[in-house]
TORNU-293760 format. One line per 2 residues: number of its first residue (from 1); their letters; for each residue x, z, y of C-alpha. Coordinates in steps of 0.1 Angstrom, whole numbers. Each point is the difference from the previous one (the first is absolute). Layout:
N
NUM = a = X/Z/Y ~ ...
This chain:
352
1 = mt = 1002/-1054/2369 ~ 0/19/30
3 = am = 28/24/13 ~ 5/24/-29
5 = fe = -26/29/-1 ~ 13/31/-17
7 = pl = -33/18/-9 ~ 15/35/-10
9 = cl = -29/10/-23 ~ -29/-10/22
11 = at = -36/-4/-12 ~ -21/-29/-4
13 = av = -33/-12/-20 ~ -3/-24/-28
15 = gs = -32/-10/20 ~ -35/7/-16
17 = mp = -20/33/14 ~ -34/7/-16
19 = qa = -20/3/37 ~ -28/-22/9
21 = sp = 9/8/38 ~ 31/-20/14
23 = ea = 0/22/27 ~ 2/32/-24
25 = as = 26/-17/-22 ~ 25/-9/28
27 = qm = 0/31/18 ~ 6/16/-34
29 = vl = 26/-23/-5 ~ 15/8/36
31 = rf = -4/36/0 ~ 23/1/-36
33 = lp = 20/-31/5 ~ 7/-4/35
35 = di = 35/-11/-3 ~ -7/-33/-27
37 = pa = -37/-1/-1 ~ -15/-20/-26
39 = wp = -34/-24/11 ~ -28/15/-19
41 = ql = -20/-22/-30 ~ -31/10/-6
43 = pa = -17/-14/-32 ~ -28/27/3
45 = rs = -11/-15/34 ~ -8/-37/-15
47 = fk = 12/-22/-28 ~ 15/-22/22
49 = en = 27/27/3 ~ 9/1/-39
51 = my = 38/-8/2 ~ -9/-37/-16
53 = vq = -29/-9/20 ~ 18/15/32
55 = ys = 24/-35/4 ~ -23/-21/-15
57 = eg = -13/-16/34 ~ 6/-36/6
59 = fp = 12/-10/-39 ~ -13/-27/-13
61 = gf = -30/7/-26 ~ 1/36/3
63 = iv = -36/16/-4 ~ -13/34/3
65 = ed = -35/9/-12 ~ -12/38/8
67 = dr = 30/20/-25 ~ 18/-35/-15
69 = fy = 21/-25/10 ~ 15/-31/-15
71 = id = 13/-32/8 ~ -25/-30/-5
73 = pp = 28/-32/-1 ~ -28/-24/12
75 = aa = -4/18/30 ~ 41/-5/3
77 = td = -4/-35/23 ~ 27/-21/5
79 = ks = -8/8/37 ~ 1/43/-1
81 = le = 32/-5/-18 ~ 16/-29/26
83 = rl = -13/29/25 ~ 22/30/-18
85 = yq = 32/-26/-3 ~ -2/-10/35
87 = ay = 1/37/10 ~ 25/4/-22
89 = vd = 19/-29/8 ~ -3/6/38
91 = nr = 10/37/-4 ~ -37/13/14
93 = pd = -9/38/-13 ~ -18/0/36
95 = aw = -26/-26/-22 ~ -2/25/-31
97 = ki = -10/32/13 ~ -14/30/-18
99 = se = -33/9/17 ~ -9/36/8
101 = gy = -31/-7/-27 ~ 26/-1/-25
103 = aa = 25/30/15 ~ -15/23/21
105 = gl = 26/22/1 ~ 26/-21/12
107 = ya = -13/-6/30 ~ -13/37/1
109 = ll = 35/14/-4 ~ 15/-29/31
111 = re = -30/15/20 ~ 12/35/-11
113 = ik = 35/-2/11 ~ -6/-21/36
115 = aa = -20/31/7 ~ 32/27/-7
117 = at = 20/17/20 ~ 26/-13/-23
119 = ap = 13/-31/-18 ~ 9/7/-39
121 = ta = 37/-8/-11 ~ -15/-32/-22
123 = vk = -31/-9/-11 ~ -10/-11/-37
125 = gq = -23/-29/-13 ~ -6/-16/-32
127 = vt = -13/-28/-22 ~ -10/-6/-33
129 = gp = 31/-17/-17 ~ -1/-39/-16
131 = vs = 6/11/-34 ~ -29/26/-1
133 = wg = -24/-12/24 ~ 5/-39/-21
135 = lt = -7/19/-36 ~ -29/16/14
137 = vt = -18/-25/17 ~ -15/-26/-27
139 = dq = -26/-23/-2 ~ -31/3/-19
141 = qk = 14/-5/-33 ~ 22/29/5
143 = rp = 32/-22/5 ~ 24/14/24
145 = vl = 3/-20/33 ~ 38/0/-4
147 = yd = -1/-22/-28 ~ -19/-27/17
149 = da = 23/-29/7 ~ -9/-4/39
151 = lg = -17/32/8 ~ 32/19/-13
153 = da = 22/-16/25 ~ -25/7/29
155 = la = -3/41/-11 ~ 38/8/11
157 = kh = -7/-21/35 ~ -33/15/5
159 = lr = 14/38/-5 ~ 33/-9/22
161 = lk = -25/-15/28 ~ -19/35/-3
163 = aa = 32/24/1 ~ 16/-21/30
165 = wq = -35/3/19 ~ 0/36/-6
167 = la = 33/7/11 ~ -8/-18/29
169 = fl = -29/22/7 ~ 17/31/-6
171 = rp = 34/-7/27 ~ -17/17/25
173 = aa = -4/34/-16 ~ 39/7/-4
175 = rq = 33/-12/-2 ~ 7/1/-32
177 = hi = -22/-19/-29 ~ -5/4/-34
179 = it = -21/-23/-24 ~ -1/5/-35
181 = ld = -13/-19/-27 ~ -21/17/-26
183 = ep = 8/-9/-32 ~ -16/21/-29
185 = fm = -3/-27/-23 ~ 39/1/-7
187 = sa = -9/24/-22 ~ -8/-27/-26
189 = yg = 34/-26/10 ~ 15/-9/-32
191 = sa = -32/10/-19 ~ -20/-29/-22
193 = yi = -26/7/30 ~ 23/-14/26
195 = sl = 18/-39/-13 ~ 22/-2/32
197 = tr = 35/-1/3 ~ 24/22/18
199 = ek = 3/-25/23 ~ -36/-9/6
201 = vi = -7/35/8 ~ 30/2/29
203 = sl = -9/-34/10 ~ -37/10/6
205 = le = 9/32/19 ~ 27/-18/24
207 = ev = -28/-22/7 ~ -20/28/16
209 = lg = 32/17/14 ~ 16/-27/19
211 = gl = -32/-1/23 ~ 12/38/11
213 = rg = 28/-6/26 ~ 17/27/20
215 = cl = -17/31/-19 ~ 5/20/-31
217 = kg = -12/-14/-33 ~ -10/21/-31
219 = ih = -18/1/-33 ~ -19/25/-16
221 = cc = -5/1/-38 ~ -20/32/-13
223 = an = 10/-5/-40 ~ 30/-6/-24
225 = td = 14/-37/14 ~ 31/-16/-3
227 = ws = 16/14/34 ~ 29/-29/-7
229 = vl = -22/-27/10 ~ -13/16/34
231 = la = 31/15/11 ~ 16/-39/-5
233 = ts = -24/-12/29 ~ 4/3/38
235 = vn = -19/29/5 ~ 16/32/19
237 = iv = -22/29/-11 ~ -13/5/-37
239 = np = -28/28/-10 ~ 0/8/-33
241 = dv = -26/29/-14 ~ 25/22/-14
243 = yn = -26/30/-2 ~ -11/-19/-37
245 = ya = 31/-26/-3 ~ 33/14/13
247 = ts = 17/-9/-36 ~ -12/-38/5
249 = fn = 18/0/38 ~ 27/18/-14
251 = ly = 14/-25/-27 ~ 13/-21/27
253 = pe = 26/16/19 ~ 22/-26/6
255 = ei = -26/-23/15 ~ -12/34/23
257 = kk = 37/6/9 ~ 5/-42/11
259 = fl = -35/3/20 ~ 12/34/22
261 = dr = 33/-18/6 ~ -20/-30/16
263 = dg = -18/29/23 ~ -30/2/-22
265 = iv = -22/29/0 ~ -19/18/-27
267 = aw = -34/12/3 ~ -5/30/-25
269 = gi = -40/-2/-13 ~ 4/37/-6
271 = vp = -37/17/8 ~ -21/-4/-24
273 = nd = -32/-20/6 ~ -26/18/-26
275 = ea = -16/33/7 ~ 11/15/-31
277 = sl = 37/-2/8 ~ -4/3/33
279 = kk = -11/35/-4 ~ 27/12/-25
281 = es = 27/-14/26 ~ 18/18/37
283 = va = 24/-13/23 ~ 25/23/-18
285 = sl = -8/-16/-35 ~ 3/-38/10
287 = rd = 33/11/23 ~ 11/10/-34
289 = rl = -17/-30/-22 ~ 19/-25/26
291 = dd = 33/15/0 ~ -4/-5/-40
293 = vi = -10/-35/4 ~ 28/-2/24
295 = ap = 27/14/-24 ~ 6/-24/-26
297 = la = 6/-28/29 ~ 28/24/15
299 = rk = 16/8/-35 ~ 2/-41/1
301 = gi = 20/0/35 ~ -24/2/27
303 = pf = 4/23/19 ~ -30/26/7
305 = rk = -5/3/36 ~ 5/-39/7
307 = ll = -25/-8/-25 ~ -23/28/19
309 = ar = 11/-19/35 ~ -11/-31/-14
311 = sl = -36/12/-10 ~ -37/9/2
313 = vt = -25/21/-13 ~ -32/-18/-12
315 = ps = -30/14/-20 ~ 2/-20/-38
317 = cg = -26/-25/12 ~ -29/0/19
319 = ls = -23/25/9 ~ -35/-13/-3
321 = sl = -12/11/-30 ~ 7/41/12
323 = gl = -28/15/16 ~ 6/8/39
325 = da = 12/37/-4 ~ 26/-17/-29
327 = ce = 11/-25/25 ~ 7/23/25
329 = la = 18/21/-21 ~ 22/-28/-14
331 = le = 9/-9/35 ~ 9/37/12
333 = tl = 20/7/-31 ~ 17/-37/8
335 = ag = 6/11/33 ~ 16/36/-7
337 = ls = 20/-17/-28 ~ 15/-23/28
339 = re = 8/32/22 ~ 15/15/-28
341 = lr = 25/-27/-12 ~ 9/-5/36
343 = gk = 8/39/8 ~ 17/5/-28
345 = yl = 23/-31/-5 ~ -2/-23/26
347 = sa = 1/25/34 ~ 38/-14/6
349 = hr = -16/-36/2 ~ -12/-16/33
351 = tp = -37/1/4 ~ -10/-40/-4
């Protein structure tokens, strides 16, 4: 882990944005989130920016056809697998880059930061996590790649290389770096849909996280899940959707306390990412809502201001489903909420 970073309720984003222009999206991110910008994923720009296709380059047997993707096992040749494993063994993420055609916002944000007068406090990137990627990417018979004996072992190593390459690419942009794993399918953990043990889930996550050195490592899940599993990993940041699923997160006060005691950070997904809810909320109402989310944890012995000092604020999930005006409103509200929390509760703390 990097030297302890006290975020003091700074704001950042989950990742996806509705724009087709990477420059317009990056400029909006930097306007509202200058301290911790997150590079924008742009599924409206290209199907290659779908969160599962985006990290597919180089994976053995991965096929993209128009608006569909799948694994063709015969195309996953020994040679292609050997290339992946050799890059993994040699720790060569430079051989596993994410091309600009798959992540235009990543490249655009870095250009915008380099052209800016001041550098951000930190910069955030994201990679689809191995559980969600492995369950969504299937062969032509709809069998998830995670359950394929050969390719199931390869997928976490593939994503580890993608995450490590992204971190290296973002190094020049700031002194601090955050890379999160997006794991929406952890909402199905424990159900009949996911036949994975706790140990297997942690092993998959740690395989990917193990490639990230000298940065803050996070996990985002935008639904109910067993947070005790995610809090048991080596992550420094957890990012729950507490606008919709606060009760689920608050079921684990002891695990959260231990996480904070090891300098963990909670990124509260408190700004809604659906237009109807967003129009009903304000900075004041979301501040009160977050107070209500944190109150049960404070009653369990976690000091309120300590928790806020170890906090970030984010949207509840990605913003790509919003219209452009609603996206701007979400980021404007998020930035305002960050200022409100810092001014009301944390003005006595040092600036990070």
